[in-house]
N, C-alpha and C positions, 0 to 999 in steps of 0.2 A: 193664251189668253187668260187673264186672271178673272176669277170668280168673286164677286163680292157679296157681302152681307147687306140685307135691308133691314129696316127698322124692327120688323117682326122677329127676323132672324137674331138680332141682337137681344131683344127682350127675351125671347125663348131660352137662348143660351145663359143670359142672366138669371132667369128664374130657377133654371137647374142649378146653377152654381150658388145661387143664394138660398135655395131651398124653400121658397116662397114668390108667391105673385109680386111682381115689381109695380111700384106706382110711380108714374112719370110725373115730374115736377115741371118740366119745360120741353114740349115736343120740339121747339125750334133749336134748342141746345143738342138734344138727342140726334135729331135729323142732320145737324151740321157735323156732328162726331161721326155719324154714319157715312156721311159725303166725303169726308177729309182724305181717305185714302185714294178716292178718284180724282183728286185735284190735279189740274194741270195748270201749266204757265206757259203762255204763247204756244199751246199745243204740244207741250213736252210734260210727261209726267212729273209732277212735283216729288212723287216718291216713286223712284223707278224699280226698286228691288221689292219683292214680297215682304221682306224683313223691315223694310222702311215703311210700307204700307200698313203692316201690322202694329208697328211702334205708334205710327200716326193715329191709328184707330184707338189703340190702348191708351195713350195719353189724352186724347180728346175726351174719352168716356171717363177716365178717372178724374179729370180735372174740371170738366164742365158742369159736374153735378146735376145732369139733367134728371136724375132719379132721387126720390125721397131717400133711399138707402139701398145699399148695394152697389154703389158706383164702381168701386175697385174691383170687386168680384166679377162683375159685370164686364167691366174692361178686359180683366184677364181671361174670362171666358170667350169674349167675342175674338180677342186677338187669336186665342187657341184654336177656335173654330175657323177662323179666316185662314190661318196657316194650314189646318187640316184638310180643308176643301180644296186648298191648292197644292195638295201633295206634300206637304212638309208635316212628317210625324214627330211630335215631341214626346218626351218621356209620359208613360201612361199614369204617374201619380199627380194627378190633377191638384189634390189638396197642398202638397208639399211646394209645388211651382207658384200657387196662387199665393201663398205666404209671403212670397218675395214683393207681390205687387201689394197687398194689404198691409 
């Protein structure tokens, strides 16, 4: 079973990565991005693998610009956290990896 992040999880991960409290510009866009990895089409997962789900979350958070600042860092932190809670361990150097997204 897949564990998903909720809005508060994403904002917490983003605040830690960004180093400051995040300001939400649009809660609708944020909620849509958080919900995207759970999407189904006719009862079938739209994103069947964990990597697909993490990618959908990362892309939606980075492109939706639901936050005033820190969208890309939050996107990476959320994707990293999502993979971590589902048993996929990435390299420990979070800063180096986050530069790929930013």
